[in-house]
ZADO-1210 file (C-alpha; in nm, 4 decimals, padded with zeros to 6 digits):
<atoms>
<atom x="00.0671" y="-02.5425" z="00.6443" code="MET" pos="1"/>
<atom x="00.0492" y="-02.1732" z="00.5567" code="ARG" pos="2"/>
<atom x="00.2614" y="-02.2288" z="00.2463" code="THR" pos="3"/>
<atom x="00.0380" y="-02.5145" z="00.1360" code="LYS" pos="4"/>
<atom x="-00.2735" y="-02.3002" z="00.1785" code="LEU" pos="5"/>
<atom x="-00.1141" y="-02.0134" z="-00.0133" code="HIS" pos="6"/>
<atom x="-00.0333" y="-02.2508" z="-00.3000" code="ILE" pos="7"/>
<atom x="-00.3913" y="-02.3826" z="-00.2946" code="PHE" pos="8"/>
<atom x="-00.5323" y="-02.0273" z="-00.3076" code="LYS" pos="9"/>
<atom x="-00.3074" y="-01.9364" z="-00.6004" code="THR" pos="10"/>
<atom x="-00.4119" y="-02.2464" z="-00.7955" code="VAL" pos="11"/>
<atom x="-00.7776" y="-02.1720" z="-00.7161" code="ALA" pos="12"/>
<atom x="-00.7369" y="-01.8172" z="-00.8480" code="ASN" pos="13"/>
<atom x="-00.5391" y="-01.9115" z="-01.1588" code="GLN" pos="14"/>
<atom x="-00.7184" y="-02.2426" z="-01.2339" code="LEU" pos="15"/>
<atom x="-00.4015" y="-02.3502" z="-01.4069" code="ASN" pos="16"/>
<atom x="-00.1050" y="-02.5329" z="-01.2504" code="PHE" pos="17"/>
<atom x="00.1502" y="-02.3792" z="-01.4866" code="THR" pos="18"/>
<atom x="00.0315" y="-02.0218" z="-01.4281" code="LYS" pos="19"/>
<atom x="00.0152" y="-02.0811" z="-01.0536" code="ALA" pos="20"/>
<atom x="00.3739" y="-02.2122" z="-01.0548" code="ALA" pos="21"/>
<atom x="00.4921" y="-01.9076" z="-01.2504" code="GLU" pos="22"/>
<atom x="00.3099" y="-01.6753" z="-01.0101" code="HIS" pos="23"/>
<atom x="00.4623" y="-01.8502" z="-00.7068" code="LEU" pos="24"/>
<atom x="00.8094" y="-01.8855" z="-00.8650" code="HIS" pos="25"/>
<atom x="00.8208" y="-02.2588" z="-00.7956" code="ILE" pos="26"/>
<atom x="00.8059" y="-02.5653" z="-01.0197" code="SER" pos="27"/>
<atom x="00.4811" y="-02.7074" z="-01.1546" code="GLN" pos="28"/>
<atom x="00.5517" y="-03.0519" z="-01.0003" code="PRO" pos="29"/>
<atom x="00.5871" y="-02.8822" z="-00.6607" code="ALA" pos="30"/>
<atom x="00.2463" y="-02.7201" z="-00.7046" code="VAL" pos="31"/>
<atom x="00.0838" y="-03.0477" z="-00.8122" code="SER" pos="32"/>
<atom x="00.2453" y="-03.2340" z="-00.5224" code="LYS" pos="33"/>
<atom x="00.1131" y="-02.9786" z="-00.2716" code="THR" pos="34"/>
<atom x="-00.2438" y="-02.9991" z="-00.4032" code="ILE" pos="35"/>
<atom x="-00.2301" y="-03.3803" z="-00.3998" code="LYS" pos="36"/>
<atom x="-00.1001" y="-03.3705" z="-00.0425" code="SER" pos="37"/>
<atom x="-00.3861" y="-03.1470" z="00.0683" code="LEU" pos="38"/>
<atom x="-00.6440" y="-03.3656" z="-00.1034" code="GLU" pos="39"/>
<atom x="-00.5033" y="-03.6743" z="00.0688" code="GLU" pos="40"/>
<atom x="-00.4886" y="-03.4981" z="00.4041" code="GLU" pos="41"/>
<atom x="-00.8525" y="-03.3843" z="00.3842" code="TYR" pos="42"/>
<atom x="-00.9697" y="-03.6999" z="00.2039" code="LYS" pos="43"/>
<atom x="-01.1434" y="-03.5177" z="-00.0794" code="THR" pos="44"/>
<atom x="-01.0919" y="-03.3835" z="-00.4317" code="THR" pos="45"/>
<atom x="-01.0505" y="-03.0082" z="-00.4652" code="PHE" pos="46"/>
<atom x="-00.9947" y="-02.9846" z="-00.8412" code="PHE" pos="47"/>
<atom x="-01.1246" y="-03.1666" z="-01.1455" code="VAL" pos="48"/>
<atom x="-00.8449" y="-03.2027" z="-01.4002" code="ARG" pos="49"/>
<atom x="-00.9349" y="-03.1433" z="-01.7636" code="LYS" pos="50"/>
<atom x="-00.7154" y="-03.1593" z="-02.0723" code="ARG" pos="51"/>
<atom x="-00.6001" y="-02.7959" z="-02.0660" code="SER" pos="52"/>
<atom x="-00.7496" y="-02.6567" z="-01.7462" code="SER" pos="53"/>
<atom x="-00.8814" y="-02.7357" z="-01.4003" code="ILE" pos="54"/>
<atom x="-01.1984" y="-02.6385" z="-01.2130" code="VAL" pos="55"/>
<atom x="-01.2818" y="-02.6255" z="-00.8441" code="LEU" pos="56"/>
<atom x="-01.5130" y="-02.8927" z="-00.7132" code="THR" pos="57"/>
<atom x="-01.7895" y="-02.8095" z="-00.4647" code="LYS" pos="58"/>
<atom x="-01.5552" y="-02.9196" z="-00.1861" code="GLU" pos="59"/>
<atom x="-01.2768" y="-02.7105" z="-00.3360" code="GLY" pos="60"/>
<atom x="-01.4940" y="-02.3979" z="-00.3296" code="ARG" pos="61"/>
<atom x="-01.5860" y="-02.4622" z="00.0335" code="SER" pos="62"/>
<atom x="-01.2213" y="-02.5241" z="00.1238" code="PHE" pos="63"/>
<atom x="-01.1226" y="-02.1937" z="-00.0417" code="LEU" pos="64"/>
<atom x="-01.3549" y="-02.0044" z="00.1944" code="VAL" pos="65"/>
<atom x="-01.1692" y="-02.1484" z="00.4938" code="TYR" pos="66"/>
<atom x="-00.8297" y="-02.0911" z="00.3309" code="VAL" pos="67"/>
<atom x="-00.9087" y="-01.7221" z="00.2779" code="ASN" pos="68"/>
<atom x="-01.0114" y="-01.6850" z="00.6414" code="LYS" pos="69"/>
<atom x="-00.7016" y="-01.8634" z="00.7724" code="ILE" pos="70"/>
<atom x="-00.4583" y="-01.6680" z="00.5517" code="LEU" pos="71"/>
<atom x="-00.6282" y="-01.3453" z="00.6542" code="SER" pos="72"/>
<atom x="-00.5736" y="-01.4324" z="01.0203" code="ILE" pos="73"/>
<atom x="-00.2075" y="-01.5100" z="00.9485" code="TYR" pos="74"/>
<atom x="-00.1709" y="-01.1659" z="00.7870" code="SER" pos="75"/>
<atom x="-00.3352" y="-00.9908" z="01.0803" code="GLU" pos="76"/>
<atom x="-00.1077" y="-01.1761" z="01.3255" code="MET" pos="77"/>
<atom x="00.1999" y="-01.0655" z="01.1328" code="GLU" pos="78"/>
<atom x="00.0765" y="-00.7078" z="01.1152" code="GLU" pos="79"/>
<atom x="00.0131" y="-00.7084" z="01.4898" code="GLN" pos="80"/>
<atom x="00.3242" y="-00.8853" z="01.6208" code="PHE" pos="81"/>
<atom x="00.5954" y="-00.9020" z="01.3553" code="ILE" pos="82"/>
<atom x="00.5804" y="-00.5900" z="01.1392" code="THR" pos="83"/>
<atom x="00.4366" y="-00.3394" z="01.3874" code="LYS" pos="84"/>
<atom x="00.7827" y="-00.2061" z="01.4799" code="ASN" pos="85"/>
<atom x="00.9142" y="-00.1858" z="01.1244" code="GLU" pos="86"/>
<atom x="00.9536" y="00.1755" z="01.0039" code="PRO" pos="87"/>
<atom x="00.8150" y="00.0860" z="00.6622" code="PHE" pos="88"/>
<atom x="00.7054" y="-00.2441" z="00.4989" code="PRO" pos="89"/>
<atom x="00.9576" y="-00.4231" z="00.2763" code="ARG" pos="90"/>
<atom x="00.6891" y="-00.5482" z="00.0350" code="SER" pos="91"/>
<atom x="00.3547" y="-00.3866" z="-00.0453" code="ILE" pos="92"/>
<atom x="00.0722" y="-00.5216" z="-00.2630" code="SER" pos="93"/>
<atom x="-00.2657" y="-00.3630" z="-00.3283" code="PHE" pos="94"/>
<atom x="-00.5136" y="-00.2774" z="-00.6024" code="GLY" pos="95"/>
<atom x="-00.5669" y="00.0567" z="-00.7723" code="VAL" pos="96"/>
<atom x="-00.8401" y="00.1842" z="-01.0027" code="SER" pos="97"/>
<atom x="-00.7333" y="00.2667" z="-01.3571" code="THR" pos="98"/>
<atom x="-00.7284" y="00.6470" z="-01.3359" code="THR" pos="99"/>
<atom x="-00.5411" y="00.6499" z="-01.0057" code="PHE" pos="100"/>
<atom x="-00.3014" y="00.3851" z="-01.1380" code="SER" pos="101"/>
<atom x="-00.2179" y="00.5742" z="-01.4562" code="ASN" pos="102"/>
<atom x="-00.1899" y="00.9311" z="-01.3323" code="TYR" pos="103"/>
<atom x="-00.1378" y="00.9489" z="-00.9570" code="ILE" pos="104"/>
<atom x="00.0137" y="00.6412" z="-00.7913" code="ILE" pos="105"/>
<atom x="00.3286" y="00.6057" z="-01.0129" code="PRO" pos="106"/>
<atom x="00.4590" y="00.9492" z="-00.9074" code="LYS" pos="107"/>
<atom x="00.3804" y="00.8777" z="-00.5423" code="ILE" pos="108"/>
<atom x="00.5495" y="00.5369" z="-00.5454" code="ILE" pos="109"/>
<atom x="00.8570" y="00.6887" z="-00.7128" code="ALA" pos="110"/>
<atom x="00.8839" y="00.9360" z="-00.4232" code="LYS" pos="111"/>
<atom x="00.8301" y="00.6613" z="-00.1639" code="ILE" pos="112"/>
<atom x="01.1032" y="00.4492" z="-00.3276" code="ARG" pos="113"/>
<atom x="01.3478" y="00.7383" z="-00.2843" code="VAL" pos="114"/>
<atom x="01.2688" y="00.7387" z="00.0870" code="GLN" pos="115"/>
<atom x="01.2544" y="00.3584" z="00.1220" code="PHE" pos="116"/>
<atom x="01.4591" y="00.2044" z="-00.1641" code="PRO" pos="117"/>
<atom x="01.4360" y="-00.1493" z="-00.0212" code="GLU" pos="118"/>
<atom x="01.0555" y="-00.1538" z="-00.0441" code="THR" pos="119"/>
<atom x="00.9047" y="-00.3369" z="-00.3425" code="THR" pos="120"/>
<atom x="00.5545" y="-00.2822" z="-00.4806" code="PHE" pos="121"/>
<atom x="00.3099" y="-00.5108" z="-00.6600" code="ASN" pos="122"/>
<atom x="00.0185" y="-00.3047" z="-00.7913" code="ILE" pos="123"/>
<atom x="-00.2930" y="-00.4564" z="-00.9498" code="THR" pos="124"/>
<atom x="-00.4663" y="-00.2108" z="-01.1842" code="SER" pos="125"/>
<atom x="-00.8273" y="-00.2488" z="-01.3001" code="ASP" pos="126"/>
<atom x="-01.1534" y="-00.0566" z="-01.3023" code="ASN" pos="127"/>
<atom x="-01.3100" y="00.0155" z="-00.9628" code="SER" pos="128"/>
<atom x="-01.5723" y="-00.2573" z="-00.9871" code="GLU" pos="129"/>
<atom x="-01.3108" y="-00.5267" z="-01.0438" code="ASN" pos="130"/>
<atom x="-01.0830" y="-00.3925" z="-00.7690" code="ILE" pos="131"/>
<atom x="-01.3762" y="-00.4231" z="-00.5276" code="GLU" pos="132"/>
<atom x="-01.4337" y="-00.7828" z="-00.6423" code="LYS" pos="133"/>
<atom x="-01.0671" y="-00.8691" z="-00.5822" code="LEU" pos="134"/>
<atom x="-01.0941" y="-00.7311" z="-00.2277" code="ILE" pos="135"/>
<atom x="-01.4182" y="-00.9202" z="-00.1642" code="MET" pos="136"/>
<atom x="-01.2625" y="-01.2436" z="-00.2960" code="ASN" pos="137"/>
<atom x="-00.9585" y="-01.1814" z="-00.0717" code="GLU" pos="138"/>
<atom x="-00.7235" y="-01.1836" z="-00.3693" code="GLN" pos="139"/>
<atom x="-00.5954" y="-00.8461" z="-00.2463" code="ILE" pos="140"/>
<atom x="-00.6317" y="-00.6995" z="00.1016" code="ASP" pos="141"/>
<atom x="-00.7132" y="-00.3394" z="00.0145" code="PHE" pos="142"/>
<atom x="-00.7253" y="-00.1016" z="-00.2787" code="GLY" pos="143"/>
<atom x="-00.7931" y="00.2477" z="-00.4061" code="ILE" pos="144"/>
<atom x="-01.1184" y="00.2960" z="-00.5965" code="THR" pos="145"/>
<atom x="-01.3001" y="00.5869" z="-00.7536" code="GLU" pos="146"/>
<atom x="-01.6599" y="00.6896" z="-00.7917" code="GLY" pos="147"/>
<atom x="-01.9644" y="00.6077" z="-00.5859" code="ILE" pos="148"/>
<atom x="-01.9543" y="00.3896" z="-00.2734" code="ILE" pos="149"/>
<atom x="-02.1761" y="00.0977" z="-00.3715" code="SER" pos="150"/>
<atom x="-02.0574" y="-00.2144" z="-00.1868" code="ASN" pos="151"/>
<atom x="-02.1990" y="-00.2415" z="00.1687" code="PRO" pos="152"/>
<atom x="-01.9571" y="-00.5254" z="00.2515" code="LYS" pos="153"/>
<atom x="-01.6541" y="-00.2986" z="00.2135" code="LEU" pos="154"/>
<atom x="-01.5313" y="-00.0022" z="00.4146" code="GLU" pos="155"/>
<atom x="-01.4347" y="00.3150" z="00.2256" code="PHE" pos="156"/>
<atom x="-01.2284" y="00.6095" z="00.3464" code="LYS" pos="157"/>
<atom x="-01.1879" y="00.9349" z="00.1529" code="LYS" pos="158"/>
<atom x="-00.8339" y="00.9755" z="00.0222" code="LEU" pos="159"/>
<atom x="-00.7942" y="01.2365" z="-00.2549" code="ILE" pos="160"/>
<atom x="-01.0497" y="01.4622" z="-00.4227" code="LYS" pos="161"/>
<atom x="-01.0892" y="01.4671" z="-00.8012" code="ASP" pos="162"/>
<atom x="-01.2871" y="01.6560" z="-01.0639" code="GLU" pos="163"/>
<atom x="-01.4303" y="01.5243" z="-01.3899" code="ILE" pos="164"/>
<atom x="-01.3996" y="01.7798" z="-01.6703" code="VAL" pos="165"/>
<atom x="-01.5178" y="01.8035" z="-02.0302" code="LEU" pos="166"/>
<atom x="-01.2231" y="01.8016" z="-02.2714" code="VAL" pos="167"/>
<atom x="-01.1616" y="01.8111" z="-02.6439" code="THR" pos="168"/>
<atom x="-00.8793" y="01.8647" z="-02.8924" code="ASN" pos="169"/>
<atom x="-00.7109" y="02.2027" z="-02.8342" code="ALA" pos="170"/>
<atom x="-00.7750" y="02.2887" z="-03.2012" code="ALA" pos="171"/>
<atom x="-01.1509" y="02.2374" z="-03.1681" code="ASN" pos="172"/>
<atom x="-01.3267" y="02.5745" z="-03.2022" code="ILE" pos="173"/>
<atom x="-01.6848" y="02.4495" z="-03.1711" code="SER" pos="174"/>
<atom x="-01.7322" y="02.6563" z="-02.8560" code="PHE" pos="175"/>
<atom x="-01.5333" y="02.9769" z="-02.8931" code="LYS" pos="176"/>
<atom x="-01.6083" y="03.0917" z="-02.5369" code="LYS" pos="177"/>
<atom x="-01.4800" y="02.7598" z="-02.4023" code="SER" pos="178"/>
<atom x="-01.8067" y="02.6942" z="-02.2244" code="SER" pos="179"/>
<atom x="-02.1137" y="02.4837" z="-02.2901" code="ILE" pos="180"/>
<atom x="-02.4652" y="02.4558" z="-02.1494" code="SER" pos="181"/>
<atom x="-02.6175" y="02.1362" z="-02.0142" code="LEU" pos="182"/>
<atom x="-02.8564" y="02.1370" z="-02.3093" code="GLU" pos="183"/>
<atom x="-02.5654" y="02.1524" z="-02.5539" code="GLU" pos="184"/>
<atom x="-02.3853" y="01.8798" z="-02.3591" code="LEU" pos="185"/>
<atom x="-02.6619" y="01.6337" z="-02.4484" code="LYS" pos="186"/>
<atom x="-02.5958" y="01.6669" z="-02.8217" code="ASN" pos="187"/>
<atom x="-02.2193" y="01.6781" z="-02.8704" code="ILE" pos="188"/>
<atom x="-02.0369" y="01.3527" z="-02.9693" code="PRO" pos="189"/>
<atom x="-01.9023" y="01.1946" z="-02.6502" code="ILE" pos="190"/>
<atom x="-01.6345" y="00.9287" z="-02.5979" code="ILE" pos="191"/>
<atom x="-01.7224" y="00.7219" z="-02.2925" code="GLU" pos="192"/>
<atom x="-01.5564" y="00.4767" z="-02.0505" code="ARG" pos="193"/>
<atom x="-01.6718" y="00.1157" z="-02.0188" code="GLU" pos="194"/>
<atom x="-01.9284" y="-00.0241" z="-01.7751" code="LYS" pos="195"/>
<atom x="-01.7687" y="-00.0847" z="-01.4358" code="GLY" pos="196"/>
<atom x="-01.5512" y="00.2265" z="-01.4591" code="SER" pos="197"/>
<atom x="-01.5674" y="00.4499" z="-01.1507" code="GLY" pos="198"/>
<atom x="-01.5539" y="00.7539" z="-01.3789" code="THR" pos="199"/>
<atom x="-01.8595" y="00.6321" z="-01.5707" code="LYS" pos="200"/>
<atom x="-02.0538" y="00.5761" z="-01.2480" code="LYS" pos="201"/>
<atom x="-01.9872" y="00.9318" z="-01.1356" code="ILE" pos="202"/>
<atom x="-02.0873" y="01.0732" z="-01.4748" code="ILE" pos="203"/>
<atom x="-02.4059" y="00.8645" z="-01.4826" code="ASP" pos="204"/>
<atom x="-02.4938" y="00.9870" z="-01.1339" code="ASN" pos="205"/>
<atom x="-02.4339" y="01.3474" z="-01.2414" code="PHE" pos="206"/>
<atom x="-02.6552" y="01.3050" z="-01.5483" code="LEU" pos="207"/>
<atom x="-02.9306" y="01.1535" z="-01.3365" code="SER" pos="208"/>
<atom x="-02.9194" y="01.4469" z="-01.0940" code="ASN" pos="209"/>
<atom x="-02.9413" y="01.6895" z="-01.3870" code="GLU" pos="210"/>
<atom x="-03.2360" y="01.4948" z="-01.5354" code="LYS" pos="211"/>
<atom x="-03.0341" y="01.4091" z="-01.8470" code="ILE" pos="212"/>
<atom x="-03.1333" y="01.0642" z="-01.9725" code="GLU" pos="213"/>
<atom x="-02.8254" y="01.0037" z="-02.1871" code="SER" pos="214"/>
<atom x="-02.5430" y="01.1618" z="-02.3824" code="LEU" pos="215"/>
<atom x="-02.4652" y="01.1281" z="-02.7508" code="ASN" pos="216"/>
<atom x="-02.2109" y="00.8501" z="-02.7004" code="THR" pos="217"/>
<atom x="-02.0329" y="00.7611" z="-03.0239" code="VAL" pos="218"/>
<atom x="-01.7441" y="00.5476" z="-02.8949" code="VAL" pos="219"/>
<atom x="-01.6849" y="00.3442" z="-02.5759" code="VAL" pos="220"/>
<atom x="-01.3228" y="00.2797" z="-02.4720" code="LEU" pos="221"/>
<atom x="-01.1849" y="00.0976" z="-02.1680" code="ASN" pos="222"/>
<atom x="-00.9180" y="00.3440" z="-02.0552" code="SER" pos="223"/>
<atom x="-00.8606" y="00.7162" z="-02.0254" code="THR" pos="224"/>
<atom x="-00.5385" y="00.6818" z="-02.2242" code="GLU" pos="225"/>
<atom x="-00.7350" y="00.5334" z="-02.5139" code="ALA" pos="226"/>
<atom x="-00.9835" y="00.8196" z="-02.4915" code="ILE" pos="227"/>
<atom x="-00.7057" y="01.0784" z="-02.4948" code="LYS" pos="228"/>
<atom x="-00.5368" y="00.9199" z="-02.7959" code="ASN" pos="229"/>
<atom x="-00.8711" y="00.9288" z="-02.9725" code="TYR" pos="230"/>
<atom x="-00.9207" y="01.2982" z="-02.8902" code="LEU" pos="231"/>
<atom x="-00.5755" y="01.3867" z="-03.0270" code="TYR" pos="232"/>
<atom x="-00.7109" y="01.2836" z="-03.3680" code="ASN" pos="233"/>
<atom x="-01.0706" y="01.3998" z="-03.3378" code="SER" pos="234"/>
<atom x="-01.3022" y="01.6920" z="-03.2734" code="GLN" pos="235"/>
<atom x="-01.5165" y="01.4871" z="-03.0319" code="ASP" pos="236"/>
<atom x="-01.5436" y="01.5312" z="-02.6544" code="PHE" pos="237"/>
<atom x="-01.4980" y="01.3296" z="-02.3348" code="ALA" pos="238"/>
<atom x="-01.5496" y="01.3609" z="-01.9605" code="LEU" pos="239"/>
<atom x="-01.2270" y="01.2619" z="-01.7830" code="VAL" pos="240"/>
<atom x="-01.0374" y="01.3173" z="-01.4582" code="SER" pos="241"/>
<atom x="-00.8523" y="01.6469" z="-01.4358" code="ILE" pos="242"/>
<atom x="-00.5531" y="01.4479" z="-01.3097" code="HIS" pos="243"/>
<atom x="-00.5304" y="01.2672" z="-01.6429" code="SER" pos="244"/>
<atom x="-00.4844" y="01.5765" z="-01.8599" code="ILE" pos="245"/>
<atom x="-00.2414" y="01.7998" z="-01.6675" code="ILE" pos="246"/>
<atom x="00.0394" y="01.7375" z="-01.9144" code="GLN" pos="247"/>
<atom x="-00.1951" y="01.7645" z="-02.2147" code="ASP" pos="248"/>
<atom x="-00.3091" y="02.1068" z="-02.1024" code="LEU" pos="249"/>
<atom x="00.0471" y="02.2337" z="-02.0601" code="SER" pos="250"/>
<atom x="00.1420" y="02.0950" z="-02.4023" code="GLN" pos="251"/>
<atom x="-00.1692" y="02.2474" z="-02.5637" code="ASN" pos="252"/>
<atom x="-00.2953" y="01.9108" z="-02.6920" code="ARG" pos="253"/>
<atom x="-00.6298" y="01.9143" z="-02.5124" code="LEU" pos="254"/>
<atom x="-00.8415" y="02.1870" z="-02.3551" code="LYS" pos="255"/>
<atom x="-01.1184" y="02.2032" z="-02.0966" code="VAL" pos="256"/>
<atom x="-01.4679" y="02.3166" z="-02.1911" code="ILE" pos="257"/>
<atom x="-01.6522" y="02.4598" z="-01.8911" code="ASP" pos="258"/>
<atom x="-02.0006" y="02.3213" z="-01.8246" code="ILE" pos="259"/>
<atom x="-02.2109" y="02.6215" z="-01.7206" code="LYS" pos="260"/>
<atom x="-02.3563" y="02.6088" z="-01.3694" code="ASN" pos="261"/>
<atom x="-02.2353" y="02.2541" z="-01.3125" code="ALA" pos="262"/>
<atom x="-01.9379" y="02.0651" z="-01.1746" code="SER" pos="263"/>
<atom x="-01.8599" y="01.6947" z="-01.1402" code="ILE" pos="264"/>
<atom x="-01.6551" y="01.6138" z="-00.8312" code="GLU" pos="265"/>
<atom x="-01.5660" y="01.2835" z="-00.6707" code="ARG" pos="266"/>
<atom x="-01.3275" y="01.1192" z="-00.4268" code="TRP" pos="267"/>
<atom x="-01.0725" y="00.8452" z="-00.4613" code="PHE" pos="268"/>
<atom x="-01.1329" y="00.6043" z="-00.1729" code="TYR" pos="269"/>
<atom x="-00.9187" y="00.3636" z="00.0253" code="LEU" pos="270"/>
<atom x="-01.1285" y="00.0452" z="00.0208" code="ALA" pos="271"/>
<atom x="-01.0953" y="-00.2622" z="00.2430" code="LYS" pos="272"/>
<atom x="-01.2982" y="-00.5492" z="00.3803" code="ARG" pos="273"/>
<atom x="-01.5051" y="-00.4554" z="00.6833" code="THR" pos="274"/>
<atom x="-01.3009" y="-00.5095" z="00.9987" code="GLY" pos="275"/>
<atom x="-00.9713" y="-00.5632" z="00.8158" code="TYR" pos="276"/>
<atom x="-00.6740" y="-00.4117" z="01.0041" code="LEU" pos="277"/>
<atom x="-00.3352" y="-00.3506" z="00.8459" code="SER" pos="278"/>
<atom x="-00.0358" y="-00.1366" z="00.9359" code="THR" pos="279"/>
<atom x="00.0751" y="-00.1712" z="00.5720" code="THR" pos="280"/>
<atom x="-00.2473" y="-00.0059" z="00.4596" code="MET" pos="281"/>
<atom x="-00.1944" y="00.2667" z="00.7192" code="ASP" pos="282"/>
<atom x="00.1586" y="00.3263" z="00.5861" code="HIS" pos="283"/>
<atom x="00.0276" y="00.3549" z="00.2296" code="ILE" pos="284"/>
<atom x="-00.2488" y="00.5962" z="00.3259" code="GLN" pos="285"/>
<atom x="-00.0051" y="00.8206" z="00.5131" code="LYS" pos="286"/>
<atom x="00.2546" y="00.8083" z="00.2338" code="SER" pos="287"/>
<atom x="00.0015" y="00.8920" z="-00.0372" code="ILE" pos="288"/>
<atom x="-00.1218" y="01.1976" z="00.1508" code="LEU" pos="289"/>
<atom x="00.2347" y="01.3098" z="00.2261" code="GLN" pos="290"/>
<atom x="00.3629" y="01.2675" z="-00.1305" code="ASN" pos="291"/>
<atom x="00.0542" y="01.3658" z="-00.3311" code="TYR" pos="292"/>
<atom x="00.1168" y="01.6857" z="-00.5263" code="ASN" pos="293"/>
<atom x="-00.1613" y="01.7929" z="-00.7622" code="TYR" pos="294"/>
</atoms>
């Protein structure tokens, strides 16, 4: 039954039999047969088939709620009785916010893989808002987010501290003393992250505390890498994580402009559903703290 429910959940998430089959590494007929079997067993229709897609019926949405609960219980049982004596999990899946995914977690996972070469990882990367949604929808069990704690239905635990800094092209001589006032900050051309970004939330909160209504945003991009590539070819500015520019500073591609009498600090958080218990999550938390090297 667990396998059937897992197949149902995957189809419900993908809303496409072919994509679900690819994700599960089984044939499409096997997926279709499983869904038909469940519908016959529960004497209802879970999906409405259209020409090129499928949608969940009202009954299908209700069934998904129960499926998520049941699969969660299965996971907790395994964590408690099957995997509790394992020195390290063989397979680990979780979500990671974009900044953490690009600049911190790859190095940590590489070190973990040296210690535990048989362990495989499946990492979902997205902005913090979407990672939280995936956790809430039980598509992933836990994740690492950045920015302000905003979802009362999730539990957050501080993991690693970060600082947001103002950067520009190393050749930019607009501010010869490499410092800027808050008043000047309001007027310089800024490249900004998209809505939903944890970095943007922190910056917006900082601006609100400093009574700054808005910045002179000239471009919005959906990743720090895109922002950096823009700055390599521009004299504009951006507020980004210090973790994202370590190599750029050493290679003299970008430089930090100090904001006088101000600093923007934040935490990366380990996020999970309230009450969720997992030895896998505990292993990841411990390994990140052991292998993190700023």
